[in-house]
N, C-alpha and C positions, 0 to 999 in steps of 0.2 A: 702236494707241491706247496711250498711256502708262498703266500701272497706277496706281490711286489710292494715294497715300501714306497710311500710317497717321496718324491725328490723335490727339494726346495733349494733355490739359490740364495745364499747368504751374501749380501752386498756390502755389509759394514766393513770398515778397515780392521786390521789387526791392532791390538791383541783381542779386541772384542769379538771378532769373527769366529775365532776358535772356541771361545766360551759359548757363543750362540750355537755353533755346530755341535758341541758336546751335549748341550741341553736338548737339541733336536734328536740326536742319536739316542739319547736316553728315552725319549718319547716315541721311539720307533720310526723316526723319519730320517731319510738319508739327506745329509747336508752337503751342498757343493759350494765351497768358498770361492767367491769371485768379487773381491772388493771393487766398488765403483770409485772410491775416493781414498786418499791417503792424507795423513796429518803430518805437518812439518813444524819444527821449532820456529818461533819468531824471536828476534832479539828483544831483550828487556833492558832498558837503560838504567844506569845507576840512579838517576833522578827519579825514575818511576819506582824503583825499589825503596828509595828513601821516603817517597810520598806514601807508599803502601805501609811502611813501618809506622807512620804516624796515624794510621787508621785504627778504629776501635774494634773492628771485626772483619772477617773475610767471607765473601759470598762466592759460591762455585756452582755452576750449572752443568759441568761436564768433568768427568775424571781426567780427560785429556788436558784440561787447563792446569791440572796439578802435575801430571806426568811430564808435560812439556816445559814446566816452569824451571828456570835455572835454580841451582842450589841456593844461591844468595838470596833469592826471593823467598824461597821456602823458609830459610833460616830467619828472615826478617818477620815472618808471619807465624812461625811455629807456636808461639805462646798465646796467640790471639784466638778467640772463639771462631770456629769455622761453621758456617751455615751452608749445608749441602742440599742440592735439590732432591736427592734420593739416596738410598742405602749404598748403592754401588759407588757413588761419588764420595760418600762419607767414608766408606772403607778405604778408598784410595788416599784420603786425607790422613786417616789413622796410620796407614802403612808408611807415611812419610814422617811419622812422629808427632803429628798434631794431636794434642790430648783432648781439648774441649771441642768435640765435633758433634753437631746436631743436624739431624736429617729431617727435611720437610716431607719426605716420602710422597712426593707429588710432582707438581710442575712449577713453573716460574711464579705463578700467582700464589701457590701455597708457600713457596720459599719467601716471597716478599712478606706474606702474612706472618710467617714465623719470625723473620727478622724484626718486623714492626712490633711484635708482641714481646720480644726479648731484650731489645736495647732501645734507648731513647732516640727520638727522631733526629736529634742534633748530633748523634754519634756517627762519624764518617765510616764508610765501608769501602774496602778494597774488593773489587769484583774481578776475579780471575776468569778469563773467558777466551773464546776464539775470535778470530777476525770475522768469520761467518757465524752469525747468530740472529735470533729473532728480534732481539732488543726489548723483549717483554719485561725482563727483570729490571733493567735500568729505568725504564719508563715508570714501572710501578713504584720503585724506590724514590724516584725523582719527584713524584707527585706529593710526597710528604715534605719536600724541601731538603731531604737528606743529601749530604755531599757524597758523591760516589767517585772513586778513582778506578777507571777502567784500565785493566792491564791485560793486553792481548798476548797470550803466550804461545799460540799456535794458529796455523792456517790450515784450511781444508782445500785440497785440489783434486781434480779428477785424475785417475791413473792414466798412463799413456796407452794408446791404442784401445781406448774404451769401447768405441763403436764396434770394432771387430770382435771384442770379447762378448759384448751384448748379442751381436748377431750369432756367434757360435753357441751361446747359451740358449737362445730362442729357437735355434734349429734343432735342439735336442727334443725329440718327441716325448721322451720320458720325463721331461721337466714339468712338474705340476704347479709350482708356485715360485714367487720371488719375494723375498723379504726386503723392505725398504725402511731403513732406520732413520732417515732424515729427509727433509724436503729437498735437499740438494740431490740426493740419490734418485728420488722420484723424478725430479726435473731432468736429470741426465738421461734416465730411461725414456721419459716422454719425448725428449728432443731426438733421441736415436730412432724411436718408433716413427715420429713424424717426418724427420728429414730423410730417413732411409726407406720409408714405406714398409715397415715391419708389422703393419696392423694384422695381417693374416697369421703371422708367427705368434702373436700374443693371444690368439683365440684359445679358449679352454684352459687358460692359465689363470691363477689367482694371484693378485698382488696384495701382499700383507703389509700394511702401513703401521708405523710406530704411533701415528695419530691421524685423525681426519685432516687436520691442518697441513700435515706433511704431503698430503695427496692432492693439493689444490692444482698442481700443474698437470694432473692426470685427467682433468675434466673432459678432455677431448678424446680420451682413450676408452671407447665404448665396447671394444672387443673383449676385454678382460673383466673378470670378477674382481672387485676391490673390497677388501675387508680391513677395517682399522681396529687396532688394539684399544681396549677400554681405558688404558692409562699409558702415558708415554714412557714406558720402561721396557727393557729387553725381556724380562721375565713375563710381563703381560703379553708381549708380542709373541713369544714362544708358545705361551699357553693358548693364544688365539689360533696359531697354526695347528697346534695339537687338537684342539676342539673342532677345527674345520675338517680334519681328516679322520679323527676318531671321536665322533660326537657321543 
């Protein structure tokens, strides 16, 4: 008889959820897609686009900031050097026709370092971002006195009836783990566990975090095992899940 494959809940929104699920399937793990959040376009004013066009370079910490950006904004930035936090974000920029794209292959600190080493401190940067963010990049760049134009292109909100979806998922005895790609997803899970009293349902399940920082809201959840990826990237998180079940 074939051994049962581990079952893991993928909580990131689409289209990333399907990519994560495909990688898990290839690793011999059954993926259940259940997004906790969804992203939505934010309006970008003509004044913001004009200001971005006067920048010397573009910084991006999420591919969503590019995919949700209006075409007029992308057109204004296409000829400028783009500094991306990682390879997936860099790939999204290239797909939009941006030619000079550089990947920090790390986190916001690595991205700030790459920008600082590549362009003068007085060169203004347009930062495409979401309304919900850590703020690490703008703080790091601002420390050098650099002018930063923040352009929020998307917002992240929880999906409707999320508590019911979490309860249904946790009642599944065959569920072995939950992947949490953001601090917001971790907080939403923690809130559901605390407010609805789901502590017993989380026992014997493993919570896989995109980073240790993302799991700060889970400090009071002692019933579950918590494992963080060594780098804040989806491929590192998938590999962490794989190694957990197939050491």
